[in-house]
KEDRENLUM-895444 format. One record per residue: y negated, z negated, x negated of N, C-alpha, C in turn; residue in three letters. Coordinates in steps of 0.1 Angstrom, whole numbers, plus 5000, padded with zeros to 4 digits. Last residue first. Layout:
YZXYZXYZXALA...
This chain:
534077841818535277841810536277961813PRO530277871817531877911823532777911816ASP528277811809529177791800530477811807ASN526077781828526077861818527277931813GLU525677801865526677761855526577851839LEU522377791869523377861869524377751858VAL518877721880519977671871520877751879VAL516877831895517177851880518477821873ASP516377601915516977741920517477851907THR514577401902516277371902516977541909PRO512977601878512977511892514477511893GLN511377521843512777551851512577511866LYS509777391829509477541832510477621838ASP510677121826509577131831509277321835ASP513277001816512877151815511777181825ARG513976721796513276781809512776921807VAL516476681772515376681780515076741791GLY518876611765518176681754516576701762ARG521876451765520476451769519576511764TRP525376521763524076411758522876481766SER528776491773527476491776525776431769PRO531676441772530576401760528676471763HIS531876701796532676601785531976561777ARG531576781827531176771814531476661806LEU534076881849532676801845532576801828HIS536177001858534777111858533576951853MET538676901854538076861869536476971869SER539176951829539976981839539576991851ASP535976961813537376871813538076941820THR534377131790534677081803535577001803TRP532876991759533377081765533777061779GLU530376851748531276891740532477001749TYR526876971753527976881755529676911751PHE523476871763524476911756525876841755ARG521476951789522076871779523076951770VAL518076971804518977021797519676921790GLU516976931839516576901824518076991821GLY514776931865516177001861515376931845VAL514176771900514076761882515076871878LEU514976781923513676861922513876881907SER516776611949516776701931516176851934PRO515776301955515676431958515676541946THR517976061943516976101942517076231952VAL519775751944519775901949518475981948TRP520775471923520075541932519875691935VAL524375341925523575451926521975471928ALA526475131923524375091921523675221918ASP528075351919528475241920526975211917LYS529175611913528375601926528175471927ARG531175611895529575701891528775661902ASP533375461903532275401890530975491892ALA534075631926533675501924532875461912THR532976001923534275881920533475731921PRO531376101951531176061944532575981937LEU532076341974531576231976532176161960ARG530176641973531376541975531176431971GLU527276731973528176811980529376721985GLU524476521968525676591963526776641971PHE522376381973522076511973523476571972PRO522976071990523276141981522876311982SER519875922010520875982006521576091995GLU517275802001518675732008520075812009ASP515575871972516275881988517175781987SER512575881951514175821955514375851969GLU510576001937511776151942513076041949LEU509175851924508375891936509575981941PRO510775801899510575691907509675761923SER511376021884512176001891512175891905LEU508876021863509176111872510276131883LEU509175761855508075771861508275931869ALA511775761841511275681854509975711860ALA511375941824511975981835511775901846LEU509375831803508875981813509875991825THR511375641794509875601803509575741810ASP513075761784513175711793511875651802LEU511375901763512375981771512675931785ALA510775691749509975771757510375821766SER513275621739512675521745511775571755ASP515575891741514775791732513975701743THR519075971753517675921755516675851741PHE521876021744520676111740519376091746GLY523675911772523275891762522176051751THR524675971800523975871796523575811783GLY525376181824524376161814524276031809VAL528176231845527276141842526476121831ARG528476561864529176401857527876331854GLY528476761882528676761872529376661859LEU528376861915528776721904529376751893TYR526477061931527977021929528176951914ARG524376971956524376951946525776931941LEU524577151990523877091981524277101968GLY526277381994525977282007525277091997ASN526477571976525877631989525477501998PRO524777431948526177481954525477501968GLY523177361915522777421930523777471936PRO524677101897523877261899523877281914ILE523776771883524776881890524177021890GLY524076421873523676521874524576661879VAL522576121871523976181877523576311878LEU522375901843521876011851522876111859LEU521775601832522375691831521775801840SER519775411830521075361824521375501820GLY516875241837517575371837518875381823LEU516774901836516475011837516975111839GLY518174681840517274681849516574791849GLY519074731806519374641818517774671827GLY519174851781518374901788518874831804ARG520674601771519074651762518374731773ARG522674581794522174511780520474561774GLY522674861813522774741808522374711796LYS520975091840521275011828521774901826GLY521675221871520975071863521475061850ARG522075561876522475441876521875341864ARG520275821896520675731883521075611887TRP520676171910520476041912520275971898GLY520476431903520676381918520476251920GLY518976701884519376521884519276481896VAL520376951874519476901882519876771885VAL520477151838521177071849519977021860VAL521677351817520977281825521477251835GLU523677281788523877341805522377271812GLN525777441759524177341763524377391781THR527777431732527377431744526277311750ARG526477651704526977491710526877501722TRP525877881701526477821692527177671695ASN525778101723525278011721526177911705LYS524478431729526078371726525378231720THR523578681753523278581745524578531743LYS522779031757523878901760523578811749ILE521479281778520679151769522179051769TRP521979441797522279491779521179381772THR522679301818524079311810523779381797HIS520079051827520779211826521479221818ALA518778911849519678861841520678981840ARG515279001862516379011860517178921846ARG512178961857512878841864513878871867GLY512179301844511079181845512079081856PRO513579461819513779441834513179291836GLN513079721798512579551802512979541813TYR515479911784514579861789513979781795VAL517579991754517379901767515779881774SER518480061732518080171743517480091754ASP519879861717518479951715518080041721VAL520579631736520779731737519779801729ARG520479251717519779341727520279541726LYS521878971717522379131711521279191724ALA521078651701520578771715520978891711VAL522478381692522178491690521778561701VAL521978011686522478131690522178271685GLY520077771678520777781690521977911694GLU520277781640519777851655520477791662TRP521277711612521077621623520477651636GLY521477911596520077851599519777791611ARG524477931598523977871588522377821586GLU524278031625525077891622524377851608VAL523278271618522378161630523278041628SER525178381602523578361601523178281608THR527078411623527478331606526078301602ALA526278631639526278461642526678401630LEU525878811622524678781627525078621634ALA528378871614527378831605526078761611GLU529478951639530078851634528978781623GLU528079191646527779041652528078941645ALA527079301613527679331628527579211634THR523379411600524979391598525979401612GLY520279211604521679331604522879291603THR518579071626519779041620520479201618LEU515279121624516379151630517579121621ALA513078791627513578941620515078991627GLU510678781651511478721644512678811638PRO507478691643508078821650509578761643VAL504678481656505978471645506878571651LEU501578431647502478451654503778471645VAL498978401630499178321642500478361652SER499378541609500078421609500278361620GLU499478921608498978781617500378641614LEU500579171595499779051588499278921592GLY501679301624501879281606500679221601THR501379341650501479161646501579181629THR501679561657500579501663500479371657LEU504179661645502879721642501979581649LEU506579531659505779491644504279531643GLU505379621688505779471683505279461668LEU506579881683504879871683504879711680LEU509079791674508479871661506479861671LYS509879701700510179631687509379671677ARG509579941714508679821721508579721705ARG511380111704510380131706509380011707ASP514079941712513579981694511880001693SER514079911739513779811732513379821716TYR512380221755513580171747512980031740LYS509880161785510280191769511380131764LYS509080031808510280121801510980201795LYS507379851796508879781800509679891802VAL504879901792505879951778507379921785LEU501780031802503079991804503880011795SER498580051789499880141788501180011790THR496379891782496480001794497880071791GLY497379801760496079831758496079971769ASP500379741767499579711753498079831757LEU503279511774501879611781501179571764HIS505279401763505379451778504179561782LEU507179301730505979341738506579421753LEU509078991721509079191732507479201730ASP508878781709510478921705510379001715PHE507078571690506878671698508278741697ALA507078221685508078331684507878481694ILE504178041679504878101689505878181686PHE504477661672504577771671505077901680LYS502977371674503977431681503677601675VAL501877151662502877211654503677281662ASP499877041683499377131672500377181661THR501276961701500677091705500477151693GLY502576691701500976671707500876861708SER505976691713505176751703503376731711SER508376601725507376491723506276561715SER509576861730509176781742507876661737GLN509976971702508877031713508776951724LEU511776801696510576811688509676881693LEU514276911711513876731712512076751706GLU513977171703513777121719513377001718PHE513777311671514677171679513477141694SER514777501649514177501660514777411672THR515377481613515777501629514777471637SER514077371588513977501595514177551604GLY514377111587515777191578515377361585ASP512376981601512676971588513477111578ALA511877191628512577091621512277111605ALA509477371648510477371639510777221631PHE509077451683508877341668509677341661VAL507777731702509177641693508277521682VAL507877941730506777831720508277741716ALA509178241728509178131726508578031720GLU508278551745508578521733508878371737GLY506078871753507478781755507878711745ASP502979001758504078951750504878861754LEU500479171767501579091772502679071764VAL496879291755498579301755498979171765ALA494379451746495179341760496479401756GLU492679391721493179451721493579381737HIS490679261698490479371702491279471710ASP491779011694490779021702490179161705ALA494078911686494179031691493279071702LEU493178691673493578761663493778931671ASP492778521692491578561684491978681677ALA495278501702494178551712492978621703ALA495978321683496678441684495778541696LEU494878111688494578151671494978331672ALA495677981708494478071712493978161698SER497977851704498377971705497078051706PHE497077601715497077621697497377771695ALA497777571735496477591733496077661718ARG499677491755500277551738498577601735PHE498777361775499677271769499777331756ARG496777531784496377411783497277331772GLU498777701798497677771786497277631780THR500977711815501077681799499877691792LEU501377761847500277781836500777651823ASP504377891854503877791855502777781843LYS506678071863505178101868504477971862GLY509477991849508678001865507578061869THR508978091823509578131832509278161846ARG505477991823506477941819507378081826SER502178161808503178111816504578071815GLU499178171795500778171790500778101803LEU496078351784496978271797498378321796LYS493078401768494878361770495078331781MET490978641752491078521763492778551766GLU490278841736490078721732490078621740GLY491279061751490079111744489478931740HIS493978911765493079021768491279001762SER497478851768495778811757495278921761MET499778651776498478741783497578731775ARG502878551773501678531769500778681769ALA505378391783505078481788503678481785VAL507678171771506578211774506278311772VAL510477931769510078071772508578101775ARG510777671744510377691757509977831762PHE513577671724512377601730512077671744GLY515677761705515477641709514177591712ASP516678131703515377991700515477901706TRP518378321686518478231699517778111700LYS517578611664518078441668517778411684GLY519378941673518078831670518278661670GLU520279271669520579131671519379071670PHE520879551688520379491681520679361680ALA523479791695522779681696521879611684TRP524680021687524180031701523579911701GLU526679971663525380041661524380111673GLY529879871673528679861661527679961664ASP529979721706530079831696529079831685PRO530579391709529979501714529979581699LEU532679141709532779241714532079361714ASP530678951699531679021691532179131696THR529078861719528578941713529179011705VAL530078721752530778741736529978841728ASP527878571769528878691768529378661752GLY525078581796525978491785527278531783ALA522378751797523478731801524178641792THR518678691793520178741786521278711798ALA515778811816517078681807518478741808LEU512278921817514078911815514978811808MET509978651830510678761822512178801821PRO507578791848508878721848509278761838GLN503978821848505178891843506678811843VAL500778851863502178761859503278881855SER498779041864498478931864499278811859LYS498779301842499479241849498979131850PRO495979501830496979361826497579341840LEU494879771849494479631847496179561839GLU494780121837495380011843494979871841PRO491580261827493080221826493680151834ALA490080461849490280361842491080341839ASP490380811857490080661858490180541849LYS491081011847489680981844489580821849GLU494281011826493581021838492080931835LYS494981161801494881051806493781091817MET498081291784496981361794496281201800LEU499881191759500081171772498381211776HIS502581211736501081261739500881231752MET503980991714503981081723502381121730LEU505581061679504580991688504981051703TRP507981021654508281031669506680961673GLN508280891632507381021629506881101640ASN509280581642508980661624508080781629GLY507980591672509280531665509180641651LYS506280601686507080541696507980501683THR502780621687503580651677504580551685ARG500480821709501080681707502580701703ILE497380961720498881001710499180861705LEU495781071743496280981740497680991729ALA492981291753494281251752494681151743PHE490981381782491081261771492281271772ARG490181751781489981591787490381501774GLY491082081775489781961777490481871782GLN492682401762492282211762491582101767ALA490582601764492082581774492182401773ARG488582571748488482651759489782651773THR487582201739487982371737487982461749GLY487481931735486481961740486682191738LYS489281581740488981741738488081831744LEU488781281726488281381744488281521738VAL491481071716490581171715490281241726VAL493380801704492580891718491580951713ILE495980721687495280761685494580841697VAL497880481669497480551683495880601680GLU498980391647500180391654499480461673ASP496780361629498080391622499080451634ASP494180471652494480381644496180431636ARG491180571664491880621654492680481647TRP489380631695490380521684491480611681LYS487680811700487480741707488380601702GLU485981111691487081021686486680881695LEU485581431705485081301707486381201698GLU486081791694486581661702485881501697TYR486582151695485781981687486181911699THR488382371690487182311694486782221692GLY490982631700490382581694489082501694SER494282771708492782721712492582651701ASP496282941696496082921709494682861714TRP496283121666495383011672495483021689ILE499883201655498383221659497683091662THR502183311633501483181633499983221644VAL505683331626504283391631503483251636GLU507583201601507283271614505983271618GLY508882941581508483071586508483111598GLY508782681573507682731588507782871591GLY509282741542508982621554508082661562TYR510483011538510082961535509582851547GLU512383201554513183171540511883001534GLY510383481561511283431562511883331553LYS506683401555507783441556509283421557PRO504183351577505183281570505983331568ILE501683571590503283541589503683471578THR498683451609499683521601500783461606GLY495683221608496783341617497583381609GLU493782981604494783031597495483111612PHE491582771610491482931610492883001604ARG492582571598491782571611491782701615ALA492982551570494482571581493782591596TYR491182441557491182581559492382641571GLU491782181559490882231568490682351567LEU495282181549493982161546493182181556PRO496981921563496982001562495582041559HIS499581621566498781651562498081811561ASP502981671580502381651570500681701573GLU503381561612504181631602503081621588THR505181361640503781371630504181411617HIS505981521674506381511658505381511647VAL505781461704504581511693505181421678ALA506481521736506781451724505781531712LEU504581401768505081531754505181441744ARG504881311797504281271784505081371771ASN502781341828503681401820503181311805GLN501081331845502181241848502981271836ALA499081421842498281261833500181221838PRO499081721825499381691841499481571832ASP499581861804498281931813498181831827ASP500281791770500481811783499181901794PRO500782031745499681931750500181941770ILE503882221738502282211737501982061745ASN506782141732506582191746504782221751LYS506382011712507382151710507382221723PRO504082011685504381981699504882041704VAL503381851655504581961662504581911675ALA500481731643501481701651502181801655TRP498281631616499181711625499981661633SER494781641603495981561604496781651619VAL493581831583493881821596495181741596LEU491181631557492181731562492481731580VAL488781451560488981601550490281631550GLY489081281583489181221569489281361555ASP490181491602490281331597490181351584HIS491081741631490081701614489681561617GLU494181781640492581691642491981681629LEU496181971654495581971643494381921648ARG499382081669498182011672497481961661PHE501182371671501082261664499682181661ASP504282411692502582441691502282311681TYR507082591690506482511691504982481687HIS510282791688508282811694507982651699LEU512282761662512082701679510282761680ARG511682891638513082851645513082831657ARG508682961649509482981636510582971643ALA505983031662506983111664507883071652HIS503182841671503982881655505582901663HIS500182861683501282871684501982951675GLU497882581673498782671667499882731677GLN495082411681495982401685496782581676ILE492382201662493182341668494282321670VAL489082061662490582031665491182201665PHE486881881642487482001647488681971656THR484281621661485181691645486281821654ASP480681551666482381611668483381661659ASP479181301651479181411651480681451658HIS478181011649478081071657478281231660ASP479480981618480080951626479380961644HIS478581321604478381171605479281091619ASP478381581586479181531598478481381592HIS476581921575476281751573477081691590GLU478182161583476882131584477181951579HIS480182451583479582401579477982361582GLU482382611598481682531603480982421597HIS483382751585483282811596482482731601GLY485282541570484982651567485282701580PRO484282201574485482281579484782441574THR483781911562483282041561484282121565THR484681621567483581691577482981811574GLY484981461537485381471553484381561560ARG486181681511485281571517485281581533PRO489381851512488081831512487181731516GLU491981801490491681781502490181771500ALA493082041463492281921468491981911481ALA493382291458494182231450493782071454ASP495182481488494382401479494282341471PRO496982691504497082591494496382551486VAL496882891532495882851522496782741516PRO499483121540498982971541497682941529GLU501283301527499583321530498983221535PRO503883221502502983201515501283261514THR504283231476504983311486504583331499LYS502083101459503083281457503583341470SER502182891467500982991467500883111465ALA504482741484504182841469502782931474SER505282441498504782541498504682631481ARG505682141494506082201505506082351503MET503982011482504682041474506182111482SER501182031497501382161486502982161481ARG501581851516501581971517502182091510TYR501681611497502981641504502881801510LYS499081631490500281621481501781651486THR497281571509497481721506498781691497LEU495781351498496681381513497281511514LYS497181291465495981301476496381321489ASP497681171434498181221447496881191457PRO496581351408496381211415496681261428GLU499581521389498281481396497981371404ARG501381581370500781481374499581511375VAL504081781366503181771365502181661372GLU507281591358506381731364504981681362LEU508081481325507281461337506581571343PRO510881571311509181541308508781551322PRO513481451301512981541317511481481315ASP513881351279515281451286514581511296LEU512481251264512481361258513681461271ASP512980961271511581031270511681161270ALA515080801270515280951276513981031275LEU514480541259515080641252515280751259LEU511380391269512280501274513080591266ASP510680101251510280221260511680291265GLY511479921234511680011232511080141239ASP511179621250510879651235510779781230ASP511479711277510079601272509779681260HIS513879811276512579881280511279841275TYR515379571268514979681260514079771266ARG514779431290513979371281514579481269ARG515579571315514279551315513779521299LEU518679581306517879721304516479661304VAL518979321305519079331293518679461293GLU519079291333518079201327517979241311GLU520879461345519879491348518479391337PHE523879491316523279421332521679501331ARG525779751304524479671302523879631314LEU528879781285527979831297526979681297GLN529079801252529479761264528379801275HIS530279861214529779891228530179821242LEU531679681193530979621202530279681217GLY530479911165531079851175530679751184PRO528280211170528680081162529480021172SER527980461180528780461166528680291160GLU526280401200527280451205528580421192LEU523880301184524380201193526180241196GLU523080511173523380421165524280351177ASP522380651199523280731193523980611182TRP521180441225520980521210522280541208SER520980491257521480421245521580471238ARG520480431295520280491280520580401269PRO522580271318521280221309521480331301ALA523080221350523480351344522080371331ALA523879861351523079981349523280111345VAL525379591367524979691356524179791362THR525879321380524579421385523879471370PRO529179271389528179231381526579391386GLU530579431402530879301409529979241400SER528879741414529879651408529779501411ARG526879931420527279851430528879791425GLY524479961400525780021401525979891408ARG520780111390521880031392523280031399MET519880371373519980341385521080181381SER518980481350518180361355518580311367TYR519980811356519580701349518680591355PRO521680851389520580831380520680791370ALA525080961393523980841394522780851382VAL524781301405525281191394524381071394THR526181531428525281441421525681381409THR526781871438527081761431525781661428LYS525982151444526182091452526581931450LYS525682291418524382241428524682141439GLY527582131393527582241404526282181410ASN527481941371526482041370526582151384ASN529781821378528781751381527681831379GLN531981951363531881981375530381951386SER532881821340532081901336531281951353TRP534281511325533981591338532581671335ASP536781461306534981541302534681591317VAL538181211303538481311308536681361308PHE540581051275538781051283538681181290VAL543780931280542481021278540980991280ARG545880801293545780791278544480921272GLY545680971318546380871312546480891295THR544781241327544181151326544580981317ARG546681361344546081451330545481331322LYS546681271369547881241362547881301347ALA544381331378544381211373545481201365LYS543281671373543781601378544481471373ALA540781801358540681671373541481621375MET540981871324541681911341540581761348THR540181871303539181871311539281931323ALA540781591282541181661291539981691299THR541781431248540581441258541181541269ILE543581331229542481241233541681281244ARG545781581231546281411230545081321235ASP543981791225544681751240545081641240PRO541781861209542181721211542681721222SER540682131212540882081201541881951198ARG540982171241542282261231541982191217GLU538882011245540381941252541882031246GLU536682101238537181991232538481971235LEU536882341253536782351238537282241234LEU536182241279537582311275537682301260THR533782171275534882081277535982131276ALA532282381270532482281261533482201263VAL532882501296533282581283533282471272ARG531682371315532982361313533682461303LYS528882391306529582241303530882281305ALA528682681313528182611296528882491296VAL528882671342530082741329529782711318THR527182511352528382451347529282531341SER524982661346524882521337526582461340ALA525582851362525382901346525782751338GLY525282761385526782791384526782821363SER522482691386523782561385524682621381THR520882881361521382831378522382761376THR518382671338519582791347520282761357LEU515382661321516582621332517782741336PRO515082681291515082771296516082711308LYS515782421277514682431276514182561286GLU517382131297517482281291516382331288LEU518981861281517681901288517982061285PRO521481661287521481801278520281831285VAL523581331284522481461296522081551286TYR526681191293525981271280524581361291LEU527680871304527081031307526281071297HIS530580671299529380751296529080891302ILE532580451321532380541309530880571305GLY532280291342533680281331532880341318LYS529480161348530780151353531880151344SER527280241336527480111342528580101351GLY527280451319527180491333526980351337SER525480501291526480421298526680411309THR523780771281523780661294525080591293VAL522780961255523780931258523080801266PRO521581331252521181211252521981091260PHE521481581231522381531236521881381237ALA520481951228520181781224520981721233THR521282251213521382141225521082011219PHE522382501192520582451196520382311204GLY524782481189524382581196522682561201ILE525382251173525482391165525082471177GLU524882051191523882071186524282161177ALA527782041204526682121214525082151205ILE528781881186529282031190528182121197LEU527981641187527681761174528081881177ASP528281571210526781551208526681691194ARG530781561211530081651221528581671219ILE531181371194531981491193531381611202GLU530281171206529681221195529981331192CYS532281121228530281121233529881211220ALA534081031220533881171224532881231228VAL533480771212533580871200533881031205GLU532980671238531680701227532080771218ALA535180661246534480751254533580791239CYS536680441230536980581227536680681232ARG534880261237534780251223535280401226ALA536080191261534480261263534380311251LEU539380301266538280201263536980271259ASP542380351280541280371272540280331275VAL544480301303544680251281543580351277ASP543480541325544580431317544280401305ASP540580741307541480711318542180591314GLY536680761309538380691306539280691317PRO534781001315535580891326536780881315ASP531981151312533081081306533880951311LEU530081411321530581251328531981231319ASP527381541314528781561308529181401312PHE524781771327525681641323526981651323VAL522181981318523281961320523581821320MET518982051335519281961326520882031326ARG517782151355516682151343517582091327THR518882431380518882351368517882301359ALA516582581397517382571390517482451379PRO515682441430515682551420516882551412GLY515882421467516582401452516582501448PRO512682511485514082491481514582451468GLN510182451486511082401496512682421495SER509782461458508582431467509582391477GLY512682341442510882461435510582521450ASP513782091434513182151443512282251434PHE515982041404514882001409514382111420ARG519381951392518282041396517182011405TRP521481801389520881861379519681961381GLN521281521419521581671410520981691402PRO521681181421520681321418520881401415VAL521480881436522381011429521481091427HIS521280541436520880631435521380751427ALA522680211445522480331435521480431442GLU522280021462521779991448522080121439ILE519780001490520580111482520480071471ALA518879811508520379771497520779881494ALA516479871511517379931518518779901514GLN514779781491514879731506515479781508GLN515279981469515679841473516079781486GLY513680191482515280201477515980051475LEU510880071483511980101498513280141492TRP510580071455510679911463511579971476ALA510780371451511680271445511380131448LEU508080381462509280471467510780381462ASP506380251447506880241466508080311464ALA506380401429507280301426507280221439THR507180781431505680691433506880521433THR508980971432507480971423507080881424SER511481091453510980971449510181001435PHE512481181486511981251469511281131464LEU515181251503513581181501513781241489PRO516081511527516581431515515081371511TYR517481621554516681571549516481461543THR519981891563519881721557518381721552VAL521282061587519882051579519981931574VAL524782161586523482091591522582091582ARG527082281574527082241589526082181596ASP526182351552527182451556527082431571SER522782261546524182271541524882341549HIS519682321537520782351544521682341539GLN517082041536518282141527519482201538MET513781951532514881991544515682081534ASP512581651520512681801516513781841529ARG509681441516510781461514511281611520ARG508181111504508181261503509181311509ASP507180881524507780901516507981041514LEU505280801545504380881530505280871523TRP506280711565505680821565505280921551GLU509480551561507880561561507480681561PRO512180591580511480581570510280581569ALA513180611609512480511607512080481592SER514780831607513380871615512580761610SER516480861574516180831591515180831592ALA517581141556516681011559516380981569LEU520881221549519881231559518981101556ASN523081031528521881151523520381181533LYS524280761521523580821526522780931523GLU527680631515526380721508525880761521PHE528480281515528380411523527180451517PHE530679971515529480001515529580241521SER531779671528532079781524530579871520SER531479371503531279451514530979581513GLN530479301477531879271480532579301491GLU527879351473528779491463530579401472VAL525979371507526679301495527679391489GLY525479441530526179341530526779261518ASN524579671526523779621533524279471531PRO524479931500525679811504524879671510TRP524680241498524280131500525180041503ARG523580521479524580471479524780311485LYS521680801483521780681483523080611483ARG520281091472521481041477521580921476THR517481341466517781181463519281091474VAL516281551451517781511460517581411459ALA513781601424515181551430515681531438ARG511381541420511681671423513181661425GLY511981291398511081371398511581491406ALA514181121380514181151397513281231403LEU513081091358514681141359514781151375HIS510481001361510681101357512281181357PRO511480681370510880811381511080941373LEU512280531353512880591359512480751369MET509680401337510980481329511780591336ALA508080351358507480411350508880461343PRO510480131371509680271376508880371368ALA510779891364511680011355511080141363ILE509879741383509679721368510079841363THR510779831409509579861407508979781390THR513479751404513179881405511979921406TYR513579471402514179551390513379691389TYR512679411428512079351411512279451401GLU514579481444513579531443512579511429ILE516879281430516779431429515779521430VAL515779041437515679051424515779231422GLN515579051469514579041460514479061445SER518679071468517579181472516479171466LYS519978881443519378891456518379011458THR523078781426521678881425521078881436THR525178601418523978531429522778621427GLY527278701405526278671397525078621405THR528678741428529678711414528078621405GLU527378851447527878741451527978671434PRO524779051450525979061437526578881439PHE523178981471523979131471524979131462LEU521978741489522778791476523478911476VAL518478761502520378791506520778821492LYS516178711503517178621496518378621498ASP514778881516514578851502515778821497LEU514478971544516178931536515678951522ASN512479281541513179141549514479101543THR509779421536510479381533510979281540VAL507879771540508279631548509379551541SER505279841518506479871519506879751530VAL502180051518502679921520504079941525LYS500180161492501380221501501980071505ARG498280081471498080141485499280171495GLY500180021451499480141448498980191463ALA501479831474502479861461501380011459ILE502179531493501079661491501779721473ASP504779451512504179461495503479601495LEU505179211536504979371530504479351518THR508079061556507179081548506379191543ALA508778931590508579061578507779101568MET
């Protein structure tokens, strides 16, 4: 996962090469680049408005969906507002920075839709502009829309309004009208409807103000209804999810009055912006611009004239809390406060003074008083230092309306402060002890009262959880995450303050074999961690190769980490996979010594298609709510291979002929059965010269007088056979099973010295 650093905000980006517009080959990377480049022009027309996103995760030729509510996984720095709908409360994002638009593109949210009103504090405010959506009916072209747009321009000019045209990027034209004095949304709708109706009366054969589609044939529909406070219009400069990457593009009136008017693509819009600037600069004067600080979000959610809460102009320098004026340095305690907050639901606000603000969490059940408890803590906006002394009534209807009293306050000692973990020692009247806050997902954290004894040591050894073979295409959407299946050695990595121990699935020590992984131990020198992953070698085409891994000297081996089982004194095996994955990503962000596999978005079929395209061994599906089950083959992890492979136990070998004369010609292999090995067939291809030498050295001391197989082998297979004690495990690739349950066209892939014979099971049961 890559990260863009945009003005100090980190935007995680994935699948940048994914094609979102197949007809033109336009990728997600180009969409993000467009939005970040056009941001100075686009943002004033989005600022303060609730943004509804229309997303095409798999490109414009696949299905799309509208998204209003902001997911908990959205970055915390993204501004947001809650709005009451008839059946629920929806949290909308508000865009004001280039990073916001980069995040929009990363979501494959090709379109941004906004209302004509801006938020006033935490509530929807009046309309600041009107919009007319000119939608051509059947047999009507863009030129006819332009004619009607000019008529609207002239008509509203008579009553003192100015219109700005935008070709919609779809079929028609949008006309925006700035309101010098904001109107209620119903008032804006009334004015717009009157204009549309008047035009219909003047030219009923060319224009309709009626929504019925039957009335639109041969006419331009002047849609005035998008001024309703509940409706949205695609934002100026937004890309459109059409076959080509067109844009809702601002135009000049000269263009509308000239022949050849057409919808513009994003490349043309960028060139025009570079040459001419923002043609809509007079439509939406930007909101008052202040340098964002840690209280920007806090201020945006409150109006000083409506709430008794402190609403300062800026954050304070670190360490000056009203009532506690003294010079602070890193040796001093800092202030904490816990406020009992009777809002819609009773909760407790836990706040820590840090870098000039009160960093805040809402703790529904108050802080834990028993080490056996874990309490949910929801990270909220930073509060001003003055809030540490606030008690009072927040008016009903305002953000957080209800009674606030101080439950406890005091000072704290800081042990650790990271983006995903905070450890403090509280020294209050009621709240005392050592507390840890650990982020699990988005703005959700866990608060834990730590025991006085030392944190538990790292586990000495962990048996990895195993996946069950199955068909991932049968799994329900939304409940599973997909990753690639890697062609390598399973490795459990135990990292402790720069020291490293690596073990195979069977507990074999791999530390010396993969000494190159010590770079990861150095990168994690501040931590104790147990990671589950795979040692791999990449082939020239980018796929992982078990054969190359077997012959590798070790310098080209990479570590793919796909799970985090233990971190800094906390076992994570009982946490959800989605939470473990998030912590793993946070722990490894920016590290080149480890690869965290990308999550495959979309459906199971698309994940499989991606794995085939990239030459992967297959796909592993993991339930997002699954816990880690050490040593168990669980049905909450399902693996599907792109080709058939089978682990086998060598029970004998036959001498070769020709070039292999006198040496090993083929292997006789099976799987453990109740009375010996169950015979699977003879493997005679896939051996390199070095592999033959290795096998000869491994098998020579294992020679035996008796066959280890349950049944009597066919005459051709047992002729000149040399039997061996069944202790050597290998892996073969094969075409299919025969009717007699033997391997058809098997090819040797290599020795699996990370496996024991008892680990071998039938992987590809037909």
